[in-house]
C-alpha positions, 0 to 999 in steps of 0.5 A: 373175432370179438363176438367169438371170443366174447362167447368163450364160455360156449366153447370152454373148456374144450376150446378158447378163441384168442386174438393173435398175440401181436402188439397190434392188438393192444387197442383191442385188448384195451377195448375188451378188458373182459378178455384179461379179466375173465377169459385168460384166468379160465384159460390158465386154469384149463392149461394147468389142469391139462398139464397136471393130468 
């Protein structure tokens, strides 16, 4: 999962690999700060782009 998510740029903007949104992933999120710093902003921008049409 980590490697797939880490290579998110290879799939974006068509797809984003995301961990399950569970409280159990707190440790994973702490070990992988790039997820919140890089992937989430790109995902948010893509969702905004799609929603705006």
